[in-house]
Each structure stands twice: as structure tokens, then as C-alpha cells.
Backbone bond lengths (Angstrom), bond angles and torsions (degrees), N, CA, C in turn:
res aa  C-N    CA-C-N  psi(-1)  N-CA   C-N-CA  omega(-1)  CA-C   N-CA-C  phi
1 M - - - 1.455 - - 1.515 109.98 -
2 D 1.331 116.34 151.80 1.464 118.89 -173.58 1.520 114.44 -132.33
3 V 1.328 118.98 0.69 1.457 121.98 176.21 1.521 109.25 -123.03
4 Y 1.323 115.71 132.22 1.462 121.41 -179.18 1.524 108.99 -127.42
5 V 1.331 115.79 121.70 1.459 122.88 177.94 1.520 107.47 -117.80
6 E 1.322 117.12 125.62 1.468 120.24 -179.28 1.518 110.20 -138.27
7 A 1.324 116.17 138.50 1.463 122.57 174.66 1.518 109.03 -127.48
8 T 1.331 115.91 137.06 1.457 122.01 179.42 1.519 109.76 -110.28
9 L 1.323 116.64 130.63 1.454 122.73 172.53 1.517 108.61 -111.24
10 D 1.324 116.27 138.66 1.459 121.05 178.31 1.530 108.57 -118.59
11 P 1.340 118.72 -176.62 1.469 119.52 -178.05 1.524 114.64 -60.92
12 L 1.335 118.49 -17.01 1.455 120.89 177.78 1.522 112.21 -89.26
13 G 1.323 116.88 -3.85 1.454 120.80 -179.05 1.514 112.19 -86.26
14 A 1.312 116.04 -151.78 1.462 121.04 -176.89 1.519 111.14 -60.59
15 A 1.345 117.05 133.65 1.462 121.31 -178.65 1.525 111.47 -76.22
16 E 1.308 117.09 -38.15 1.456 121.06 -176.87 1.525 109.07 -91.98
17 R 1.318 115.80 86.61 1.472 119.53 -175.65 1.520 112.33 -66.52
18 G 1.331 117.00 -34.17 1.458 118.88 179.31 1.517 111.76 -62.57
19 A 1.326 116.80 -46.25 1.461 121.02 178.50 1.526 110.42 -64.50
20 A 1.349 116.65 -39.40 1.468 120.08 178.91 1.521 110.81 -64.19
21 A 1.342 117.02 -41.97 1.462 120.76 178.96 1.522 111.13 -64.05
22 A 1.331 116.78 -44.40 1.466 120.18 179.56 1.524 110.54 -61.05
23 D 1.332 116.75 -39.53 1.463 120.75 179.57 1.524 110.80 -67.60
24 W 1.346 117.44 -39.13 1.468 121.50 177.70 1.524 110.32 -59.74
25 F 1.344 116.91 -46.37 1.462 120.71 179.84 1.525 110.56 -62.66
26 E 1.337 117.26 -45.67 1.459 119.82 -178.15 1.525 111.66 -62.66
27 K 1.319 116.52 -42.00 1.467 119.27 179.64 1.528 111.04 -69.22
28 A 1.335 117.23 -32.94 1.462 120.20 176.04 1.525 111.13 -67.26
29 F 1.340 116.77 -42.10 1.460 120.46 -179.52 1.526 112.10 -65.89
30 S 1.331 116.92 -31.86 1.463 120.28 -179.59 1.523 112.50 -95.70
31 G 1.346 116.77 -5.14 1.449 121.82 -179.82 1.513 111.98 -112.58
32 P 1.335 118.83 -107.76 1.468 120.96 -174.49 1.527 114.79 -64.38
33 L 1.341 117.33 -22.22 1.467 120.03 179.30 1.531 112.33 -103.21
34 A 1.325 117.17 11.71 1.466 120.59 -174.85 1.524 112.24 -60.45
35 E 1.326 117.25 -42.40 1.466 120.52 -178.29 1.527 110.60 -63.42
36 L 1.337 117.05 -43.43 1.452 120.53 179.08 1.529 111.09 -68.12
37 S 1.330 117.18 -38.47 1.467 120.71 177.54 1.520 110.48 -61.10
38 Y 1.331 116.29 -42.62 1.465 121.50 179.52 1.530 110.64 -63.79
39 Q 1.323 116.04 -46.17 1.461 120.17 -178.32 1.528 111.32 -66.07
40 E 1.329 116.34 -39.10 1.471 119.43 -179.72 1.516 111.01 -67.02
41 E 1.323 116.50 -41.47 1.463 119.75 -177.97 1.522 111.00 -62.72
42 R 1.335 115.60 -29.85 1.470 120.03 -178.94 1.524 112.15 -106.29
43 T 1.348 114.94 10.35 1.478 122.63 -178.20 1.527 111.54 48.27
44 E 1.344 116.32 42.85 1.451 121.47 179.35 1.522 110.81 -88.50
45 H 1.314 116.37 145.39 1.467 123.16 173.72 1.530 112.26 56.51
46 G 1.319 117.41 26.27 1.456 120.41 176.93 1.510 114.57 67.10
47 V 1.341 117.88 25.22 1.461 120.84 179.46 1.523 109.65 -87.92
48 H 1.321 116.06 128.74 1.457 122.94 178.24 1.526 108.48 -127.27
49 S 1.330 115.75 167.77 1.459 119.05 177.09 1.522 109.75 -140.33
50 G 1.321 114.68 157.04 1.455 121.60 174.78 1.514 108.92 -148.79
51 T 1.310 116.55 143.60 1.458 122.03 179.84 1.513 110.34 -121.92
52 S 1.318 116.21 128.16 1.457 122.37 176.07 1.523 108.75 -109.29
53 I 1.326 116.48 133.72 1.460 122.41 -177.82 1.521 108.75 -130.96
54 R 1.327 116.14 125.27 1.463 120.83 172.23 1.510 107.92 -113.80
55 Q 1.308 116.69 127.37 1.453 121.58 -179.68 1.519 109.44 -112.00
56 S 1.341 115.49 139.71 1.456 120.36 -173.77 1.511 112.72 -67.06
57 E 1.312 118.18 -33.01 1.453 120.55 -178.09 1.525 110.28 -71.32
58 G 1.324 114.97 108.11 1.462 119.56 179.90 1.505 113.82 69.08
59 S 1.330 117.53 15.10 1.469 122.38 -179.69 1.520 111.79 52.47
60 R 1.324 116.49 37.25 1.455 120.70 -178.64 1.517 110.10 -67.63
61 R 1.326 116.31 137.40 1.458 121.63 179.46 1.519 109.43 -122.66
62 L 1.335 114.74 140.23 1.452 121.41 177.96 1.519 108.88 -130.15
63 H 1.314 115.49 152.67 1.460 120.20 173.38 1.517 108.06 -135.55
64 L 1.333 115.29 125.45 1.453 121.46 178.05 1.515 108.87 -114.55
65 S 1.316 117.08 127.14 1.459 120.81 174.72 1.522 108.59 -102.53
66 H 1.305 116.30 153.10 1.454 124.75 177.85 1.528 111.23 63.81
67 L 1.330 114.92 94.44 1.456 121.58 -179.09 1.522 111.81 -59.01
68 G 1.327 117.46 -39.94 1.454 120.46 -175.59 1.515 113.52 -56.15
69 R 1.341 116.99 -35.98 1.458 120.73 -179.38 1.525 112.86 -88.85
70 N 1.317 117.41 -13.72 1.463 120.00 -171.68 1.528 113.81 -124.67
71 R 1.320 117.12 19.59 1.461 119.78 -176.01 1.526 111.89 -64.41
72 A 1.317 117.20 -42.34 1.465 120.38 179.23 1.521 110.83 -65.02
73 R 1.326 116.57 -39.77 1.467 120.28 178.39 1.529 110.53 -64.71
74 L 1.309 116.76 -40.72 1.461 120.27 179.09 1.527 110.47 -62.31
75 K 1.307 117.89 -43.15 1.464 121.19 178.65 1.526 110.49 -59.19
76 E 1.325 117.01 -43.41 1.465 121.14 178.49 1.522 111.24 -61.05
77 E 1.328 116.48 -44.08 1.462 120.27 -179.01 1.530 111.34 -66.53
78 L 1.325 117.17 -39.29 1.462 120.69 178.93 1.525 111.34 -64.14
79 E 1.321 116.52 -44.02 1.461 119.93 -179.98 1.519 111.53 -64.68
80 K 1.320 116.24 -31.42 1.463 120.96 -177.63 1.516 112.58 -82.42
81 S 1.317 117.22 -40.87 1.463 120.41 -175.57 1.521 110.06 -154.05
82 P 1.352 117.41 93.05 1.466 120.86 -178.15 1.523 113.73 -89.86
83 D 1.345 117.63 17.55 1.464 120.78 -172.85 1.528 112.76 -55.27
84 W 1.329 116.54 -47.18 1.464 119.38 -179.51 1.527 108.19 -156.10
85 V 1.336 115.28 104.89 1.465 121.86 -179.50 1.519 108.04 -136.53
86 V 1.319 117.03 130.29 1.457 122.18 179.39 1.529 109.19 -135.29
87 T 1.319 116.13 127.57 1.465 121.64 169.48 1.514 108.13 -112.23
88 E 1.334 116.46 127.48 1.457 121.66 179.40 1.519 110.05 -119.35
89 F 1.321 115.32 142.12 1.457 122.60 171.04 1.520 107.41 -107.83
90 Y 1.298 116.85 136.40 1.449 119.12 -175.08 1.525 110.87 -148.67
91 G 1.328 114.03 152.40 1.452 123.33 171.84 1.505 105.43 -128.68
92 D 1.346 117.20 -110.48 1.459 119.73 172.37 1.526 110.91 -71.97
93 D 1.340 116.65 -26.18 1.460 121.79 174.75 1.525 108.06 -144.94
94 T 1.310 118.29 -175.85 1.459 121.74 -178.88 1.523 109.80 -75.13
95 L 1.329 115.87 128.20 1.459 122.19 -176.51 1.519 112.47 -104.21
96 G 1.318 117.44 -25.91 1.453 120.65 -178.47 1.512 110.78 -170.15
97 R 1.336 115.07 157.76 1.465 120.20 -178.47 1.518 109.04 -150.76
98 V 1.333 116.18 142.69 1.454 122.03 170.32 1.518 106.79 -130.34
99 Q 1.340 116.49 138.88 1.463 119.68 -168.27 1.525 111.20 -146.32
100 S 1.317 114.95 145.96 1.455 123.45 168.59 1.516 107.36 -127.36
101 S 1.342 117.55 130.59 1.469 119.72 -179.21 1.518 109.66 -159.53
102 Y 1.335 114.74 172.53 1.453 121.34 177.84 1.514 110.20 -107.95
103 F 1.335 115.66 143.93 1.452 119.39 172.44 1.524 109.40 -70.81
104 P 1.328 117.91 145.62 1.464 121.39 -176.91 1.528 112.34 -80.55
105 V 1.336 116.43 54.37 1.462 120.93 176.04 1.517 107.86 -134.63
106 E 1.310 115.72 159.69 1.461 120.43 179.78 1.521 109.43 -65.13
107 G 1.317 116.43 138.53 1.453 120.61 179.84 1.508 111.99 116.11
108 E 1.315 115.89 -171.20 1.455 121.11 -172.99 1.520 111.38 -111.32
109 W 1.302 117.26 46.55 1.462 121.17 175.81 1.519 109.56 -89.36
110 S 1.281 116.89 129.08 1.452 120.90 179.28 1.518 109.01 -134.30
111 K 1.321 115.28 165.57 1.466 118.88 -179.69 1.513 110.20 -137.96
112 F 1.324 114.14 148.22 1.455 122.90 173.30 1.524 107.07 -117.15
113 V 1.325 116.42 140.44 1.462 121.56 -174.35 1.522 110.50 -134.73
114 V 1.311 116.27 144.06 1.463 123.91 162.33 1.519 106.67 -129.80
115 A 1.326 116.77 129.70 1.459 122.00 175.77 1.524 107.77 -124.39
116 L 1.341 116.09 140.89 1.457 120.85 -172.03 1.511 112.12 -138.84
117 Q 1.313 115.06 152.10 1.452 121.63 167.43 1.527 106.44 -102.44
118 A 1.326 116.57 102.51 1.462 121.23 -174.94 1.520 112.00 -100.09
119 G 1.334 117.19 -50.54 1.457 121.38 -177.10 1.518 111.43 95.99
120 P 1.325 117.00 156.09 1.478 121.42 -174.81 1.520 114.31 -57.39
121 A 1.333 117.99 -38.52 1.469 119.64 -176.69 1.523 111.06 -63.75
122 R 1.312 117.92 -43.89 1.463 120.86 -179.77 1.525 111.25 -69.71
123 L 1.314 117.26 -35.31 1.456 119.54 -179.60 1.526 112.07 -68.43
124 A 1.334 116.62 -15.33 1.463 121.69 175.38 1.532 112.07 -104.00
125 D 1.330 117.55 5.46 1.458 122.96 -176.37 1.531 109.64 -96.79
126 P 1.343 119.07 114.49 1.462 120.74 -178.53 1.526 113.51 -57.65
127 T 1.323 117.74 -36.76 1.463 120.37 -178.97 1.523 110.82 -65.75
128 Y 1.331 116.54 -46.09 1.457 120.04 179.28 1.530 110.57 -63.16
129 C 1.316 117.16 -44.53 1.465 121.01 -177.55 1.519 111.30 -67.09
130 T 1.333 117.11 -36.61 1.460 120.12 175.42 1.521 110.52 -62.14
131 G 1.322 116.90 -36.78 1.458 120.43 177.27 1.521 112.74 -61.85
132 L 1.327 117.14 -38.89 1.460 120.50 176.51 1.526 110.95 -62.79
133 V 1.322 115.99 -44.28 1.462 120.97 -179.06 1.523 110.66 -65.92
134 E 1.328 116.93 -44.36 1.461 120.88 -179.99 1.531 110.41 -61.90
135 F 1.326 117.31 -39.98 1.461 119.97 177.07 1.515 111.00 -59.03
136 L 1.332 117.41 -49.58 1.459 120.10 -176.15 1.530 110.90 -65.67
137 A 1.315 117.57 -42.46 1.462 120.41 179.25 1.523 111.54 -61.77
138 L 1.319 116.80 -42.90 1.466 121.14 -179.93 1.529 111.00 -68.20
139 A 1.334 116.42 -41.89 1.459 120.32 -177.22 1.525 112.61 -67.18
140 L 1.345 117.17 -28.90 1.465 121.08 -174.60 1.525 113.54 -102.56
141 D 1.308 118.67 -4.47 1.457 121.30 -170.52 1.527 112.98 -56.97
142 A 1.331 117.95 -34.47 1.466 121.23 -176.48 1.523 113.27 -106.02
143 L 1.334 118.25 12.23 1.468 120.20 -169.75 1.525 115.38 -107.69
144 N 1.317 119.93 -11.25 1.463 121.44 -176.87 1.527 110.79 50.47
145 P 1.342 118.45 59.91 1.467 120.99 -174.81 1.524 112.18 -69.92
146 A 1.329 115.65 153.21 1.462 121.28 175.60 1.520 111.59 -83.24
147 F 1.331 116.37 -26.71 1.462 120.87 -177.05 1.518 108.03 -172.93
148 A 1.320 116.70 150.14 1.456 121.16 171.87 1.516 107.91 -158.76
149 R 1.323 116.03 160.89 1.465 120.29 -177.72 1.523 109.98 -158.30
150 I 1.332 115.11 156.38 1.462 122.72 166.60 1.514 106.47 -126.50
151 E 1.329 116.28 124.89 1.459 121.77 -176.16 1.525 110.34 -131.89
152 R 1.315 114.49 166.00 1.458 121.83 175.98 1.529 109.48 -110.45
153 D 1.323 116.33 130.58 1.476 123.08 173.68 1.524 112.75 59.62
154 V 1.320 117.45 30.54 1.465 121.93 176.82 1.525 107.94 -128.03
155 F 1.324 117.03 122.42 1.456 121.33 -178.16 1.522 108.41 -135.94
156 S 1.322 115.54 79.95 1.463 120.70 -174.48 1.510 110.09 -150.37
157 D 1.346 117.10 146.85 1.453 121.04 172.49 1.525 110.89 -61.87
158 W 1.322 116.91 -29.09 1.459 121.74 -179.22 1.516 110.51 -81.03
159 S 1.323 115.99 135.09 1.461 121.32 171.16 1.521 108.87 -77.06
160 N 1.334 116.52 176.58 1.468 118.73 179.60 1.533 111.45 -63.22
161 I 1.340 117.06 -41.89 1.463 120.24 179.46 1.527 111.13 -63.46
162 E 1.302 116.58 -43.45 1.471 119.83 179.93 1.524 111.08 -62.97
163 A 1.320 116.83 -36.83 1.461 120.33 -179.76 1.525 111.64 -70.21
164 V 1.329 117.61 -47.41 1.472 119.63 -172.31 1.527 113.07 -84.59
165 L 1.348 117.75 -15.80 1.462 120.92 173.27 1.525 111.92 -103.86
166 N 1.335 115.79 2.26 1.466 121.41 179.86 1.525 111.18 53.86
167 R 1.326 115.11 47.14 1.463 121.31 177.26 1.517 109.26 -93.11
168 D 1.329 116.90 116.62 1.453 120.73 178.01 1.524 110.16 -68.83
169 L 1.328 115.78 152.84 1.458 120.07 -179.41 1.518 112.13 -63.09
170 D 1.333 117.76 -33.46 1.458 118.58 179.77 1.520 112.05 -70.99
171 E 1.330 116.68 -9.34 1.465 121.90 172.40 1.520 110.87 -96.64
172 S 1.322 117.31 -46.55 1.466 119.90 -172.11 1.523 113.12 -79.75
173 L 1.325 118.81 -33.87 1.457 119.36 -178.23 1.530 112.60 -63.56
174 P 1.337 120.07 -47.61 1.468 118.51 178.21 1.530 113.62 -63.82
175 E 1.335 117.53 -17.18 1.465 121.58 179.87 1.529 112.65 -103.33
176 D 1.366 116.49 16.94 1.460 118.17 -169.45 1.523 114.58 -70.73
177 R 1.335 118.28 -11.56 1.466 120.64 173.73 1.527 111.55 -106.29
178 E 1.328 115.32 6.15 1.462 121.48 173.53 1.522 111.29 -106.73
179 F 1.355 115.85 -37.13 1.461 122.14 176.87 1.523 108.75 -131.59
180 L 1.316 116.57 138.07 1.459 121.00 176.84 1.523 108.93 -70.40
181 R 1.331 116.59 132.18 1.462 120.68 -172.93 1.529 112.94 -70.83
182 G 1.318 118.51 -21.45 1.459 119.78 -178.53 1.516 110.56 175.56
183 Y 1.334 116.12 -172.95 1.455 121.72 177.70 1.526 107.00 -148.16
184 A 1.334 115.37 151.86 1.464 120.68 -174.19 1.524 108.88 -158.35
185 W 1.348 116.30 -170.09 1.469 119.66 176.83 1.525 110.02 -54.00
186 V 1.326 116.75 -46.75 1.462 121.84 170.23 1.519 107.78 -121.52
187 T 1.312 115.65 129.18 1.459 122.43 178.61 1.518 108.45 -126.62
188 V 1.331 116.73 133.62 1.461 120.23 171.66 1.515 108.13 -106.18
189 C 1.320 114.52 120.67 1.461 123.46 -177.01 1.526 108.26 -101.95
190 P 1.336 119.26 128.23 1.470 119.59 179.28 1.515 111.79 -64.14
191 G 1.328 115.78 158.70 1.442 120.85 -174.21 1.515 114.43 -57.76
192 E 1.342 116.76 -37.81 1.459 120.49 -178.92 1.529 111.20 -60.47
193 L 1.329 116.59 -40.03 1.464 120.44 -178.94 1.526 111.27 -80.29
194 A 1.324 116.71 -34.21 1.466 119.49 176.50 1.524 110.63 -60.74
195 Q 1.323 117.09 -37.80 1.466 120.22 178.16 1.526 111.06 -63.76
196 R 1.336 116.63 -40.61 1.466 119.71 178.15 1.521 112.07 -64.30
197 L 1.328 116.12 -23.90 1.467 121.13 179.05 1.525 112.26 -91.59
198 G 1.321 116.72 3.26 1.454 120.72 177.38 1.511 114.94 98.68
199 G 1.338 117.35 1.72 1.452 120.94 178.63 1.515 113.04 86.84
200 A 1.333 114.94 178.45 1.462 121.14 -175.44 1.524 112.20 -60.32
201 A 1.317 116.90 -37.85 1.474 119.70 -177.99 1.524 111.08 -64.25
202 A 1.341 116.88 -44.16 1.460 120.17 -179.97 1.519 111.29 -67.39
203 L 1.323 117.13 -38.85 1.462 120.48 178.89 1.526 110.47 -65.10
204 S 1.319 116.92 -39.13 1.459 120.41 177.12 1.530 110.83 -66.00
205 A 1.328 116.17 -41.27 1.463 120.70 -178.44 1.523 112.75 -70.30
206 S 1.341 117.08 -17.30 1.471 120.19 -179.87 1.517 112.21 -63.75
207 G 1.333 117.33 -23.94 1.459 121.56 -177.93 1.513 114.30 79.06
208 A 1.339 117.03 3.10 1.460 120.68 -177.31 1.521 112.66 -83.50
209 F 1.336 117.22 -12.44 1.460 119.85 -170.87 1.528 111.87 -126.43
210 H 1.303 114.59 140.49 1.459 120.66 175.23 1.521 110.58 -69.50
211 R 1.334 116.15 -35.18 1.461 120.52 -176.62 1.519 109.42 -152.16
212 V 1.333 116.10 139.63 1.463 123.09 177.35 1.523 107.21 -125.41
213 V 1.347 116.31 123.62 1.468 121.08 -175.72 1.525 109.54 -123.88
214 P 1.338 119.44 108.18 1.466 120.52 173.41 1.531 110.24 -66.42
215 L 1.320 117.49 139.08 1.461 122.33 179.05 1.528 109.72 -98.13
216 G 1.320 116.03 144.70 1.457 121.23 -171.13 1.517 114.95 -60.21
217 A 1.333 118.13 -41.00 1.459 121.77 -176.13 1.519 112.96 -94.01
218 G 1.313 117.70 1.37 1.459 121.51 179.59 1.511 111.82 129.65
219 G 1.302 115.65 143.52 1.455 121.04 179.43 1.514 112.11 99.50
220 V 1.315 115.38 171.59 1.462 121.30 -178.45 1.521 109.18 -143.78
221 L 1.317 116.25 136.49 1.465 122.48 177.20 1.522 108.09 -93.64
222 L 1.339 115.29 131.27 1.457 122.39 -176.83 1.526 109.15 -120.08
223 Q 1.325 116.45 112.98 1.464 122.57 177.96 1.513 108.36 -100.72
224 A 1.328 116.87 118.49 1.460 121.31 -170.78 1.523 113.23 -74.06
225 S 1.329 118.04 -41.36 1.466 122.28 -177.09 1.520 108.46 -142.78
226 E 1.320 116.40 165.31 1.462 119.26 -175.33 1.515 112.19 -62.35
227 T 1.332 116.85 -36.70 1.461 121.04 -178.55 1.522 110.20 -126.77
228 V 1.328 115.02 161.78 1.469 120.25 175.39 1.526 108.99 -61.86
229 A 1.324 116.68 -43.57 1.464 120.85 -179.22 1.524 111.98 -62.82
230 G 1.323 117.55 -25.40 1.451 121.47 -178.96 1.518 114.75 -83.34
231 Y 1.327 116.64 2.40 1.473 120.58 179.55 1.534 108.19 -81.76
232 T 1.318 114.42 79.39 1.461 121.99 -176.85 1.528 110.16 -82.74
233 D 1.333 115.73 172.60 1.460 119.94 176.73 1.527 111.11 -61.93
234 E 1.322 116.62 -35.53 1.461 120.23 178.72 1.525 111.22 -65.12
235 V 1.328 116.21 -43.58 1.464 120.26 177.34 1.524 110.05 -63.31
236 M 1.336 116.70 -43.80 1.470 120.87 179.53 1.525 111.18 -60.26
237 E 1.327 117.19 -38.19 1.467 121.31 177.29 1.523 110.96 -59.71
238 G 1.331 116.57 -41.10 1.459 120.43 178.18 1.517 112.33 -64.96
239 V 1.331 116.39 -40.59 1.458 120.73 177.86 1.528 110.52 -63.07
240 F 1.323 116.09 -46.72 1.468 120.97 178.73 1.525 111.16 -56.83
241 T 1.310 116.38 -47.07 1.466 120.58 -178.86 1.522 111.30 -62.34
242 A 1.330 117.23 -41.53 1.463 121.39 -179.16 1.519 112.50 -66.61
243 L 1.332 116.74 -29.73 1.469 121.18 -174.62 1.520 113.72 -104.11
244 A 1.334 118.13 -2.01 1.463 121.59 -171.47 1.522 113.01 -54.77
245 R 1.332 117.50 -34.21 1.469 120.46 -176.70 1.522 113.28 -62.79
246 V 1.323 117.67 -22.34 1.469 119.07 -177.92 1.536 111.88 -114.91
247 L 1.320 117.15 7.91 1.459 121.07 176.05 1.528 109.68 -89.24
248 P 1.332 118.62 149.15 1.468 120.20 177.50 1.524 111.37 -67.79
249 E 1.308 116.02 147.49 1.450 121.09 179.18 1.521 110.71 -74.53
250 G 1.321 116.03 159.95 1.458 121.65 176.29 1.508 111.62 139.75
251 E 1.317 115.84 151.06 1.460 122.01 178.19 1.525 108.94 -85.36
252 P 1.324 118.42 112.57 1.466 120.09 -176.47 1.526 112.02 -70.81
253 Q 1.322 114.72 143.86 1.454 122.13 178.01 1.524 108.82 -131.43
254 A 1.324 116.39 131.10 1.466 120.17 177.80 1.521 110.06 -57.46
255 D 1.324 116.11 138.29 1.463 122.52 -178.61 1.526 108.37 -109.92
256 P 1.346 119.08 117.05 1.470 120.86 179.35 1.520 113.28 -58.48
257 A 1.334 116.59 -23.41 1.463 119.71 178.86 1.527 111.96 -73.76
258 H 1.332 117.08 -14.32 1.462 121.88 -179.44 1.532 108.92 -131.05
259 P 1.333 117.94 68.35 1.470 121.33 -170.68 1.522 114.53 -67.51
260 T 1.331 119.25 -21.58 1.467 120.65 -178.09 1.533 112.49 -94.34
261 T 1.329 116.87 1.42 1.463 120.27 -179.53 1.525 111.13 -66.56
262 R 1.325 116.60 128.72 1.458 121.61 178.07 1.524 109.22 -105.77
263 F 1.325 115.62 138.23 1.454 120.30 -178.88 1.521 109.82 -160.70
264 V 1.336 115.63 161.50 1.457 122.24 174.10 1.522 107.11 -90.11
265 P 1.343 118.70 123.27 1.467 121.16 -173.90 1.534 113.25 -79.46
266 R 1.337 115.36 55.72 1.459 120.71 178.20 1.523 109.61 -137.05
267 D 1.311 116.49 150.75 1.452 123.11 176.13 1.520 109.11 -74.68
268 A 1.340 116.55 121.87 1.461 119.53 -179.57 1.522 111.35 -61.11
269 G 1.331 116.94 -29.85 1.455 120.05 179.23 1.514 113.08 -63.74
270 Q 1.337 116.56 -26.24 1.469 120.92 179.55 1.518 112.18 -91.76
271 A 1.362 116.36 -6.46 1.466 120.10 -176.88 1.521 112.11 -103.04
272 R 1.323 116.30 3.28 1.473 119.34 -176.34 1.516 111.93 -80.64
């Protein structure tokens, strides 16, 4: 897979996590995973699906096969216990994934994920890339997220900033409305940090972003370039400069454990 979409909710975000998780899955199935959902329901092209559910009460585990026959059941389980739920679509290999889970730190931080196998042609297709952005904006509009991102070839709980500054999640998550956790092709900045940057109008006027989308419950979605493939080093430099005031200070160092992580090799504290 080559596309990673992640959204982080903190205690200031949506109160009903089960309902939020169920909505994330439904929007994923009708958005970026719609083609796979359609093929699986009709068993086309050898596409199958499986859902794994772990529930905290008694560590109960469930497995549902065939999304088409079990979609209503999955929604019920998500609303009841969104602690750890993953639906995967697969053929010869994994084609797509949607997930709800909790970060392994004290508190009520959770994350929603969509991972996809898109391919180079789609990553350079403005229509396909716009669909990814529209999905994330719609899914987060009522959630007041602490952070979200869309990246290429990155599949890690750690953002780029956390990886290159060696910031542990138990440090960065509680500070997620004080410092922006990272930046990517698409970055969602919480409302508190967007205000420090001058708001959506100032971010749009900076010229660093192809598109700026204010979210209804708080925060702003920042799309760096029209396509994922168009997120060049030059574009990334512009994003870094525009966001430096709310990024944590420190000299970034490449981490061999995260070889695909992209970042600007400058201290944000010196770029303000």
C-alpha cells in the first residue's frame, strides 16, 4: 500500500468515539474504499474482506468475513466498542484497510486510519487526489481533530516530526494543541494552532498551500499540492516555512527506523 490517511482525536475532540468511528468507516467505504467495497460485495476480481474486532471487556475478539453481509453488524460493534477494529480488503496482497484504535498512552487519544494501494498513476491524478482530500475533510468536519495527515509510503504511529526529533507519543500527544505534530501532503491543524498562524485566510494567503479548508467544529485542512505526486521537496519547504511557528523546536535527524519519512532538515525554532 502507498497511501496513508490518519486522524487523531484527543479529549477535546468528539465525545462519542463509537459514533465517530462508525462514521469514519462508513465514509471510507463510500469514499476511498468504495471500489474495493463494490468488488468485494460482488466477489469481483478476487477481492475479499475481513474484519477483526477486539473489545476491552474480557478481551473479547470477533472476526467478521465478507463486509457486504456484515456491514450493519460492523456498525453496531463500532458504536459499542471502537477500541480496536480493522477491516482489510485483500486479493493476492492487502489492497486497503480502515481502522479505529487507541494510542498506547494514558488518556483518551484515539486514531482513525485508511490505508490504500493506489499506484503511481492515481497519485498523479488530480481527480483521485481530490477525492482523498474531500473524504478527510468530510470525515473530520464535526470532530474537532487534534491532528490529521495524508502521506505517501509512510505507515507509522509517529509523524515525520516525531520520528526526526525523537518525540515519544506520550510527550507529543498531550501537547498536540500546543505544537503541531507534523506536516505532510495534507495536514490538519487544530483550531488553537491555526489561530496562532493567523487563521485560514492567512494560511491561504501564504501561498504555501494548494487548498485551505476550514473544518466546521474546529481546525483547518491544508493541502500542499494538487496531487500526492506533486508534493515535491520545494513544496514541502513552503509548508514547513508556513507552519514553523507552531512546530516543536529541535534539529531534525534522519531515523533509520523510518527510511521513507520526508522532512525539511532545519530547526523550526530557527525558521520562525
